[in-house]
N, C-alpha and C positions, 0 to 999 in steps of 0.2 A: 504495499501501500504506501502508495508514494505521499499520504500524504499520513504518514508515521515520520516521516523525512520529517517534519516542518517542525517539530515539536525536539524540543530539549530531553524529553524522560527517553530509559530503554523499552524498544514494545517488542515484545515477543508475543508467540501466535501457537494454542497449544490444540492439536488434532491428533484424536484415536493417540494421548501418551509423547507426541512426539514436537516439541518443539523446536520454534525457528527463529530467527527475526523478523520486524514485521516492518522490518522498515525496506528489506530485501525483496521482487519480484519471485526471481527468478529460488527463494524458497519455498517462497506462499506457494506455486505454484509446482512443489513436488510435494503439496502433505495433499494435493489430488483433494482439495478440499467441496465438492461437488455440492448443490443448492441442496436443503436441508442437513447438513453437515453442521455438526453442531462446536460452533467457535469458543474458547477461554480465550479474555487478551490477558493478558502479565504486563500492568504502566508502572513503571518504578523511576520518579525523578520528581528533579522541581515544577514540572508543567501536569504533572498524571495524573489531575481532573480532568485538564481542558482537552490534554490530547485521547483518555478512554470518551468522555461525554461525543470527542468527536467524528471519533472510530467505529460509538456507537450508530449513531447515524449514519455516518457513512454504509453498513451493512445493515442500517433496518432499509434503509432506499435503499436497497438493488445496489452499490455501489454504483449508484445514477447512472445505471446503463439502460439503453434505450435501445438495443437490438431484443432479439424474444432470443431465447435458450427452449433447447430442447427437451430439460429440466432433468442433464444428465450434464451441466457443468457446459456443452460444444453451440457451438451459436447455431440460428438456429437460418 
């Protein structure tokens, strides 16, 4: 999530016990988190509350995606 890089706080994302750097798009892609996957965000730092709120909003909004998905994460 490029958004995570805008904050001073360290952002980590956990999926199925695996944890990666939340500011690394490649690491996030390697999680293979398809629609419906439960994510756990771990945010630590001086602006952690603002970072967490912004990330939750981004995720809840479907990552501002305007394209359709087939439900498995692939563009339709």
